[in-house]
VODODREN-519068 format. One line per field, with one value per residue (C-alpha): residue in three letters; x, y, z; residue number from 0. Coordinates in nm, 4 decimals. Example, Ala and Ser with C-alpha at 12.3 -4.5 7.8 and 13.67 -1.06 7.14 Angstrom:
# residues 2
type = (Ala/Ser)
X = (1.2300/1.3670)
Y = (-0.4500/-0.1060)
Z = (0.7800/0.7140)
seq = (0/1)
***
This chain:
# residues 385
type = (Met/Gln/Gln/Cys/Asp/Arg/Phe/Leu/Gln/Ile/Leu/Asp/Asp/Ala/Thr/Ile/Ser/Asp/Ile/Leu/Ile/Lys/Ile/Phe/Ser/Thr/Gln/Asn/Gln/Asp/Asn/Asn/Asn/Glu/Thr/Ile/Thr/Pro/Glu/Ser/Leu/Lys/Ala/Leu/Leu/Met/Ser/Ala/Tyr/His/Ile/Ser/Met/Asp/His/Tyr/Cys/Glu/Gly/Pro/Gln/Ser/Cys/Phe/Ser/Leu/His/Arg/Thr/Leu/Lys/Ala/Val/Val/Asp/Ser/Cys/Phe/His/Ile/Lys/Asn/Ser/Leu/Ser/Thr/Ser/Phe/Val/Ser/His/Trp/Leu/Gln/Ser/Asn/Cys/Pro/Arg/Leu/Leu/Gln/Pro/Val/His/Arg/Tyr/Ile/Val/His/Ser/Leu/Ala/Thr/Ser/Tyr/Arg/Thr/Leu/Glu/Glu/Lys/Asn/Glu/Leu/Asp/Leu/Ala/Ala/Gly/Leu/Glu/Leu/Ala/Thr/Pro/Val/Leu/Asp/Lys/Ala/Ala/Pro/Phe/Val/Gln/Gly/Lys/Asn/Pro/His/Pro/His/Leu/Leu/Thr/Met/Ser/Leu/Ser/Trp/Leu/Leu/Ala/Ser/Ala/Leu/Pro/Pro/Leu/Tyr/Ser/Gln/Pro/Gln/Lys/Ala/Ser/Ser/Pro/Glu/Ser/Thr/Ser/Asn/Gly/Leu/Thr/Ser/Met/Asn/Phe/Leu/Ala/Lys/Met/Leu/Ser/Ser/Ile/Pro/Ser/His/Trp/Val/Leu/Ile/Tyr/Asp/Ser/Asp/Glu/Asn/Gly/Leu/Gly/Ala/Asn/Arg/Phe/Leu/His/His/Thr/Leu/Ala/Tyr/Arg/Gly/Pro/Thr/Leu/Val/Ile/Val/Lys/Thr/Asn/Glu/Gly/Asn/Leu/Phe/Cys/Ile/Ala/Cys/Pro/Asp/Glu/Trp/His/Glu/Ser/His/His/Tyr/Trp/Gly/Arg/Glu/Glu/Ser/Ala/Leu/Tyr/Gln/Leu/Leu/Pro/Lys/Phe/Gly/Leu/Ile/Glu/Lys/Gly/Gln/Lys/Leu/Leu/Tyr/Leu/Asn/Phe/Thr/Ala/Arg/Gly/Tyr/Pro/Tyr/Gly/Leu/Arg/Val/Gly/Ser/Asp/Pro/Arg/Ser/Pro/Phe/Ile/Ser/Ile/Asp/Gly/Gly/Phe/Glu/Lys/Ile/Glu/Tyr/Ser/Lys/Ile/Pro/Asp/Lys/Leu/Ser/Thr/Ile/Glu/Val/Trp/Gly/Cys/Gly/Asp/Val/Val/Ser/Arg/Asp/Arg/Gln/Leu/Glu/Val/Lys/Lys/Trp/Glu/Phe/Lys/Glu/Ala/Glu/Arg/Gln/Arg/Val/Val/Lys/Met/Ser/Ala/Ala/Asp/Trp/Val/Asp/His/Pro/Asp/Arg/Tyr/Leu/Leu/Glu/Leu/Ala/Gly/Arg/Pro/Gln/Tyr/Ser/Thr/Gln)
X = (1.0285/1.3072/1.5395/1.4451/1.5222/1.8489/1.9408/1.8267/2.0722/2.4149/2.6334/3.0165/3.1688/3.2515/2.8928/2.7527/2.9826/2.8915/2.5275/2.5195/2.7608/2.5445/2.2277/2.4188/2.5497/2.4250/2.3881/2.6572/2.4517/2.7723/2.9136/2.6188/2.8399/2.7584/2.9443/2.9524/3.0497/3.2214/2.9071/2.7266/3.0191/3.0057/2.6346/2.6745/2.9630/2.7386/2.4715/2.6927/2.8209/2.4889/2.3608/2.6788/2.6826/2.3168/2.2078/2.4086/2.2135/2.4116/2.2475/2.3686/2.7395/2.8217/3.1801/3.2866/3.5405/3.3101/3.3177/3.6999/3.7007/3.4655/3.6559/3.9881/3.8228/3.6709/3.9685/4.1875/3.9480/3.8875/4.2267/4.0616/3.8535/3.4773/3.3458/3.4744/3.3207/3.1393/3.3668/3.6775/3.5170/3.4120/3.7577/3.9174/3.6838/3.7524/4.1235/4.1221/3.8288/3.6612/3.3932/3.2783/2.9517/2.8509/2.6230/2.4102/2.3506/2.2793/2.0309/1.8599/1.8288/1.7247/1.4524/1.3254/1.3408/1.2286/1.1242/0.8493/0.6230/0.6108/0.7077/0.4205/0.4983/0.8829/1.0526/1.3864/1.6035/1.4438/1.4749/1.8528/1.8195/1.9351/2.2273/2.5797/2.8079/3.1694/3.2778/3.4475/3.3284/3.6328/3.6912/3.5238/3.2055/3.3843/3.6370/3.7904/3.8334/4.0415/4.3170/4.3720/4.4050/4.1323/4.2043/4.0705/4.2637/4.3948/4.1715/3.8309/3.5102/3.4867/3.8284/3.7771/3.4804/3.6884/3.9516/3.7454/3.6138/3.9574/4.1579/4.1438/3.8691/4.1397/4.1373/3.7683/3.6253/3.3069/3.2663/2.9610/2.7160/2.7356/2.4524/2.1839/1.9727/1.6553/1.3312/1.2087/1.4079/1.1414/1.2927/1.0306/1.1135/1.1675/1.4265/1.5887/1.6227/1.7507/2.0248/2.1410/2.1786/2.3484/2.6999/2.8476/3.1439/3.4759/3.6509/3.9742/4.1570/4.4231/4.7382/4.9815/4.9296/5.2647/5.0479/4.9800/5.2588/5.5464/5.6908/5.9996/6.1327/6.1455/5.7847/5.6531/5.8373/5.7088/5.3531/5.3407/5.5555/5.4074/5.0399/4.9784/4.7200/4.6730/4.7612/4.7123/4.9986/4.8564/5.1416/5.0911/5.3561/5.4140/5.2724/4.9466/4.9827/4.8259/4.9367/4.8125/5.0515/4.8455/5.0508/4.8713/5.0909/5.2806/5.5462/5.8986/6.2561/6.4538/6.7201/6.4882/6.1791/5.8872/5.4932/5.2275/5.0099/4.7672/5.0437/4.9309/5.0144/4.7557/4.7467/4.4437/4.4795/4.4791/4.3988/4.3026/4.4440/4.6131/4.9936/5.1344/5.0225/5.1650/5.4392/5.7551/5.6649/5.7436/6.0838/6.1734/6.5154/6.6836/6.9438/7.1077/7.4357/7.5331/7.1712/6.9513/6.7747/6.4016/6.0908/6.0340/5.7586/5.7801/5.8298/6.1778/6.4150/6.6610/6.3807/6.1017/5.7949/5.8045/6.1267/6.1156/6.4697/6.5786/6.4858/6.1263/6.2028/6.2309/6.0177/6.0478/5.7537/5.8202/6.1675/6.0051/6.1787/5.9369/5.9166/5.7125/5.4204/5.2116/5.1817/4.8888/4.8840/4.5403/4.5007/4.2742/4.2700/4.0062/4.0185/4.2537/4.5185/4.5189/4.4986/4.7996/5.0055/4.9093/5.0002/5.3421/5.4003/5.3249/5.5592/5.8432/5.7838/5.8033/6.1191/6.2738/6.1952/6.3297/6.6571/6.7058/6.7384/7.0744/7.1613/7.5438/7.7612/8.0381/8.3042/8.1594/8.1510/8.5269/8.6254/8.3100/8.4104/8.1336/8.3352/8.6602/8.4476/8.3238/8.6569/8.7799/8.4770/8.6148/8.4103/8.6463/8.4343/8.1346/7.9153/7.9473/7.5860)
Y = (-3.6896/-3.7639/-3.5060/-3.6641/-4.0272/-3.8756/-3.7404/-4.0740/-4.2770/-4.3879/-4.1191/-4.0603/-3.7332/-3.6127/-3.6618/-3.4885/-3.2024/-3.1638/-3.1678/-2.9125/-2.6767/-2.6833/-2.5943/-2.2636/-2.2093/-2.0057/-2.0857/-1.9097/-1.7885/-1.7369/-2.0921/-2.2776/-2.3756/-2.3741/-2.1280/-2.0248/-1.6878/-1.6154/-1.4901/-1.8098/-2.0288/-1.8396/-1.8828/-2.2549/-2.2734/-2.0673/-2.3262/-2.6089/-2.4289/-2.3747/-2.7247/-2.8583/-2.6269/-2.5521/-2.8933/-2.9716/-3.0947/-2.8078/-2.5737/-2.3857/-2.2933/-1.9417/-1.8053/-1.4404/-1.5178/-1.7140/-1.4566/-1.4337/-1.8282/-1.8394/-1.5597/-1.7447/-2.0534/-1.8471/-1.6285/-1.9256/-2.1049/-1.8102/-1.6279/-1.2703/-1.4251/-1.3266/-1.6806/-2.0338/-2.3458/-2.5772/-2.8863/-2.6806/-2.5602/-2.9092/-3.0412/-2.7770/-2.8632/-3.2387/-3.1707/-2.9265/-3.0166/-3.3381/-3.3799/-3.0133/-3.0791/-3.4052/-3.2658/-3.0870/-3.4054/-3.5918/-3.3188/-3.3557/-3.7309/-3.7106/-3.4639/-3.6503/-3.9979/-3.9428/-3.5930/-3.5598/-3.7980/-3.5536/-3.2253/-3.0415/-3.1813/-3.1269/-2.7861/-2.7447/-2.8736/-3.2089/-3.2560/-3.3189/-3.5436/-3.8451/-3.6618/-3.7923/-3.4777/-3.5048/-3.1415/-3.1342/-2.9217/-2.7688/-2.8576/-2.6705/-2.4771/-2.1471/-2.2911/-1.9620/-1.7949/-1.9984/-1.9389/-1.6515/-1.3935/-1.4699/-1.4189/-1.5718/-1.8884/-1.9184/-2.2336/-2.0719/-2.2611/-2.1943/-2.3064/-2.6308/-2.6987/-2.6345/-2.8454/-3.1333/-3.1517/-3.1426/-3.3498/-3.7497/-3.8896/-3.9916/-3.6408/-3.5987/-3.9405/-3.8861/-4.0659/-4.2796/-4.1359/-4.2210/-4.3088/-4.0338/-3.8800/-4.0325/-3.9460/-3.7734/-3.4676/-3.4173/-3.6300/-3.8323/-4.1889/-4.0861/-3.8123/-4.0626/-4.3146/-4.0440/-3.9478/-4.3069/-4.3686/-4.0389/-3.9701/-3.7030/-3.5115/-3.5657/-3.2956/-3.1337/-3.0174/-2.7617/-2.8995/-2.6174/-2.2330/-2.0311/-1.7103/-1.8754/-2.1364/-1.9409/-1.9450/-2.1711/-2.5138/-2.6529/-2.5399/-2.6810/-3.0149/-3.0239/-2.9825/-3.1896/-3.4943/-3.7935/-3.7121/-4.0397/-3.9290/-3.7161/-3.3378/-3.0280/-2.7602/-2.4262/-2.1749/-1.7995/-1.5724/-1.1992/-1.1197/-1.2989/-1.6096/-1.9186/-2.2788/-2.6117/-2.8973/-3.2218/-3.5049/-3.8433/-3.9850/-3.9074/-3.6433/-3.7568/-3.6121/-3.7688/-3.6559/-3.8233/-3.7230/-3.9186/-3.9442/-4.1645/-4.1177/-3.9001/-3.6226/-3.3018/-2.9213/-2.6645/-2.2892/-2.1346/-1.7745/-1.5434/-1.8062/-2.1739/-2.4629/-2.8003/-2.7505/-3.1101/-3.4421/-3.7934/-3.9854/-3.8469/-3.4827/-3.4219/-3.3361/-3.2650/-3.2447/-3.0861/-3.3468/-3.5002/-3.3079/-3.2451/-3.2245/-2.9044/-2.8146/-2.7212/-2.8325/-2.8702/-2.9842/-3.0735/-3.3731/-3.2355/-3.2530/-3.0064/-2.7435/-2.7903/-2.5710/-2.4611/-2.4545/-2.3191/-2.2704/-2.4319/-2.1315/-2.1160/-1.7453/-1.7536/-1.9347/-1.9683/-2.0747/-2.1242/-1.9755/-1.6409/-1.5477/-1.4169/-1.4303/-1.6811/-1.5101/-1.7873/-2.1754/-2.3780/-2.7513/-2.9292/-3.2957/-3.4876/-3.8070/-3.9551/-3.8571/-4.1494/-3.9838/-3.6748/-3.8612/-4.0670/-3.7757/-3.5950/-3.9024/-3.9202/-3.5536/-3.5972/-3.8956/-3.6799/-3.4016/-3.6401/-3.7980/-3.4547/-3.3514/-3.6994/-3.6380/-3.2844/-3.4306/-3.5960/-3.7745/-3.7298/-3.8569/-3.6422/-3.8676/-3.8184/-3.4500/-3.4335/-3.5345/-3.3831/-3.1332/-2.8824/-2.8611/-2.7487/-2.4898/-2.3448/-2.3141/-2.1381/-1.8981/-1.8116/-2.0363/-2.2927/-2.3446/-2.5876/-2.7378/-3.1249/-3.1485)
Z = (-9.5639/-9.7942/-9.6203/-9.2806/-9.3967/-9.5261/-9.1672/-8.9964/-9.1990/-9.0596/-9.1842/-9.1446/-9.0239/-9.3605/-9.4930/-9.1943/-9.2415/-9.6189/-9.5382/-9.2634/-9.4440/-9.7641/-9.5513/-9.4583/-9.8029/-10.1054/-10.4738/-10.6957/-11.0038/-11.2226/-11.2114/-11.0369/-10.7458/-10.3720/-10.1599/-9.7891/-9.6486/-9.3190/-9.1513/-9.2509/-9.1267/-8.7940/-8.7753/-8.8021/-8.5433/-8.3071/-8.3524/-8.2863/-7.9710/-7.8201/-7.8973/-7.7178/-7.4359/-7.3470/-7.2418/-6.9261/-6.6246/-6.4379/-6.6906/-6.9885/-7.0246/-7.1392/-7.2454/-7.2473/-7.5241/-7.7577/-8.0247/-8.0281/-8.0506/-8.3280/-8.5229/-8.4823/-8.6636/-8.9419/-9.0051/-9.0284/-9.2693/-9.5056/-9.5085/-9.5811/-9.8704/-9.8929/-9.9778/-10.0290/-10.1733/-9.9509/-10.0335/-9.9227/-9.5877/-9.5057/-9.5911/-9.3716/-9.0735/-9.1122/-9.1069/-8.7945/-8.5982/-8.7282/-8.4683/-8.4232/-8.6076/-8.4556/-8.1812/-8.4400/-8.6258/-8.3029/-8.2034/-8.5388/-8.5350/-8.1672/-8.2478/-8.5471/-8.4003/-8.0375/-7.9454/-8.1798/-7.9690/-7.6693/-7.8238/-7.6690/-7.3207/-7.2967/-7.3076/-7.4949/-7.2248/-7.2149/-7.5920/-7.5534/-7.2438/-7.4518/-7.6141/-7.5375/-7.5493/-7.5116/-7.4479/-7.1258/-6.8332/-6.6727/-6.3066/-6.0156/-6.0179/-6.1189/-6.3697/-6.4924/-6.1451/-5.9050/-5.6483/-5.4051/-5.6876/-5.9335/-6.2958/-6.6208/-6.7395/-7.0986/-7.1541/-7.1801/-7.2021/-7.5730/-7.6481/-7.4386/-7.6594/-7.9763/-7.8533/-7.7576/-8.1161/-8.2646/-8.0431/-8.0549/-7.8180/-7.5834/-7.4287/-7.3906/-7.3168/-7.1159/-6.7940/-6.7269/-6.4780/-6.1205/-5.8997/-5.9774/-5.7179/-5.6184/-5.7806/-5.4633/-5.5794/-5.8644/-6.1399/-6.3368/-6.4327/-6.7821/-6.6801/-6.4383/-6.7192/-6.9554/-6.7068/-6.6664/-7.0448/-7.1133/-7.0366/-6.8090/-6.9854/-6.8535/-6.6438/-6.7298/-6.4167/-6.3884/-6.2434/-6.3210/-6.3584/-6.4055/-6.2884/-5.9569/-5.9095/-6.0752/-6.4358/-6.4558/-6.5495/-6.2015/-6.1413/-6.4488/-6.3696/-6.0067/-6.0946/-6.4231/-6.3818/-6.2237/-6.3616/-6.5443/-6.7921/-7.1072/-7.0571/-7.2559/-7.2142/-7.3189/-7.3968/-7.4328/-7.5770/-7.5185/-7.8740/-7.7770/-7.9740/-7.7990/-7.8654/-7.7446/-7.6886/-7.6615/-7.4813/-7.4516/-7.1914/-6.8795/-6.9212/-6.8757/-6.9511/-7.2340/-7.4934/-7.7674/-7.9243/-7.8050/-7.8179/-7.9466/-8.2433/-8.0433/-7.9881/-8.1507/-8.1702/-8.2364/-8.2634/-8.0748/-8.1131/-8.3044/-8.5620/-8.4929/-8.6670/-8.6459/-8.6955/-8.6557/-8.5171/-8.4973/-8.3158/-8.1749/-8.1502/-7.7989/-7.6273/-7.2745/-7.1351/-6.8313/-6.7200/-7.0292/-7.1008/-7.4619/-7.5757/-7.5852/-7.2675/-7.2620/-7.4294/-7.8000/-8.0156/-8.3860/-8.6152/-8.7298/-8.4496/-8.6367/-8.6773/-8.4235/-8.4639/-8.0744/-7.8887/-7.5275/-7.3521/-7.0375/-6.8149/-6.9514/-7.0580/-7.4373/-7.7011/-8.0697/-8.3041/-8.6617/-8.6109/-8.4807/-8.1406/-7.8602/-7.4754/-7.2762/-7.0990/-6.9316/-6.9204/-6.7953/-6.7978/-6.7827/-6.6933/-6.9061/-6.7145/-6.4567/-6.1004/-6.0139/-6.2144/-6.0292/-5.6802/-5.7694/-5.8724/-5.5406/-5.3481/-5.5195/-5.4463/-5.0769/-5.0548/-5.2146/-4.9760/-4.6843/-4.8184/-4.8691/-4.5005/-4.3634/-4.5561/-4.4090/-4.0684/-4.0445/-3.7063/-3.6536/-3.3584/-3.1977/-3.3455/-3.6986/-3.6528/-3.5766/-3.9329/-4.1089/-4.3954/-4.2706/-3.9409/-4.1391/-4.3385/-4.0191/-3.8683/-4.1884/-4.1274/-3.7845/-3.5567/-3.4081/-3.0886/-3.0873/-2.8515/-2.8039/-2.8964)
seq = (0/1/2/3/4/5/6/7/8/9/10/11/12/13/14/15/16/17/18/19/20/21/22/23/24/25/26/27/28/29/30/31/32/33/34/35/36/37/38/39/40/41/42/43/44/45/46/47/48/49/50/51/52/53/54/55/56/57/58/59/60/61/62/63/64/65/66/67/68/69/70/71/72/73/74/75/76/77/78/79/80/81/82/83/84/85/86/87/88/89/90/91/92/93/94/95/96/97/98/99/100/101/102/103/104/105/106/107/108/109/110/111/112/113/114/115/116/117/118/119/120/121/122/123/124/125/126/127/128/129/130/131/132/133/134/135/136/137/138/139/140/141/142/143/144/145/146/147/148/149/150/151/152/153/154/155/156/157/158/159/160/161/162/163/164/165/166/167/168/169/170/171/172/173/174/175/176/177/178/179/180/181/182/183/184/185/186/187/188/189/190/191/192/193/194/195/196/197/198/199/200/201/202/203/204/205/206/207/208/209/210/211/212/213/214/215/216/217/218/219/220/221/222/223/224/225/226/227/228/229/230/231/232/233/234/235/236/237/238/239/240/241/242/243/244/245/246/247/248/249/250/251/252/253/254/255/256/257/258/259/260/261/262/263/264/265/266/267/268/269/270/271/272/273/274/275/276/277/278/279/280/281/282/283/284/285/286/287/288/289/290/291/292/293/294/295/296/297/298/299/300/301/302/303/304/305/306/307/308/309/310/311/312/313/314/315/316/317/318/319/320/321/322/323/324/325/326/327/328/329/330/331/332/333/334/335/336/337/338/339/340/341/342/343/344/345/346/347/348/349/350/351/352/353/354/355/356/357/358/359/360/361/362/363/364/365/366/367/368/369/370/371/372/373/374/375/376/377/378/379/380/381/382/383/384)
***
């Protein structure tokens, strides 16, 4: 009962992390300290993933690259060591993915406070009906296979779960449920109320994929600009390194570094970890002469951690040269943000088509420079039309 009372108290994230890690730890007989092994941490992360992803109304969400994602977290935390103190692991998780273990604590509190009343009547899925999960479900029914030539995207389901726990809540705020279906579809009044009180996770939508839309600066700008919402830019190099650039606002060109406090840079693979976060991390310039062209990320303008050239061909990270392989941009805003961007693109297309058609009179054509160029090319005769 004392342990149950401890879980039911209002706890901060750091305390929750300490408690859960100690549950998976072992006692060191030499110095009487509590340590945790890589296998135990992976088991804890696996539990956190299943609690977060197995209780959607659409059904459990699986990921083919889950073990690779968990290995990236464990390897980054342990650095080839066989064991670490629980305090170190708890501090590392708080620094890199502070909300990763929140769903585990919510599940325990929900089970202790509510589910015991009807434990024999409800199945495991119903136990989590009242949980509020913030892991985003990526857009569309088959989120990792889209387009004419299906291929797996860089941002897998397990990576989206990991990023949702690491990034500020701005990027994964759940949207309130819309009008649910009527109880005639088999929903009981209790389930109906639970669905109304719980939240539907936000949807991250793919707005640019270099494998489908082409890799280049103009393609990136065309698909990314005018999206007025937070975005995640997933960058992959030829060597297999995967990075995530978190932008809290609409992308825009400037020869100055910009970005709010929620701006961040993460390495996703082969190891996971926060590289930098804070204000004025982002740089995007293709028009201002006298300043470097391309996309840069870093707190030090003289030595940014990531630097992509103006042609979107080469990339440097931590001063290591490499080639750019793939870029994806995921919009983290609401549906209105995407609709407004599409409206702007439609207007730009219509305006470009309108400017292509130039009405010109015969008198204007006599002194037009194009007429002189055509005469130089050997075509002196023209129709009066």
